[in-house]
N, C-alpha and C positions, 0 to 999 in steps of 0.2 A: 658108907654105902650099905653096910650090913644093918645099920639102924633103920634104914628105909624098908628093907625086907622084913625086919622084925615088926615095925609099925604096921606095915601092910598086912602081915599075917594076923596080928592082933585085931586090926579093924575088920578084917574078913570074919574072924571068929566071933566078934561081938555082933556083927550084922547077921550071921547065921543063927546065933542064939536068939536075937530079937525076932527073926523070921519064924523060927520054930515056936517061940512063945505066941506069936500072932496066929499061926496056924492052929495051935492047940486051943486058943481062946475062941477062934471061929468055930471049930468043931464042937466045942462045949456049949455053944449058943450064947456066948458072952455079948455078942452084938445084936441078938434078936430083940426086936422092939415089941414087947408085949403090952406096953402102956398106950401107945398112940391109937391102935385100932379101937380100943374101948372108949376113948375120948372123942374120936373122929365123929361118931354118930351124934354127939352133942352139938357139934358145930356144922353139921351137914345142912341143916335146915336154913341156917343163915346164908349159906352160899346159894341155895336154891331161891330164897327170897330175893337176893341181890340180882340174880339172873332174870327173875320175873320182872323186877322193877325196871331193869334196863330194857327189857323187851317191850314193856308197856310204854316207856318213854319214847322209844324209837317209833312205835306204831302211831303215837299221838302227833308226831311232827309232820 
């Protein structure tokens, strides 16, 4: 029974370490996406053209 308590304590300690590492990474901006906004403008016109094409097709029917 004491082994279960020991394993439980170790697993909680490991979980806390990973949680603290995650919080530190988020605060340092590790997960900020600085690449997508600069590329999004390149593909935005294609989405607008597709919407216009669909609206033209529905008006012609």
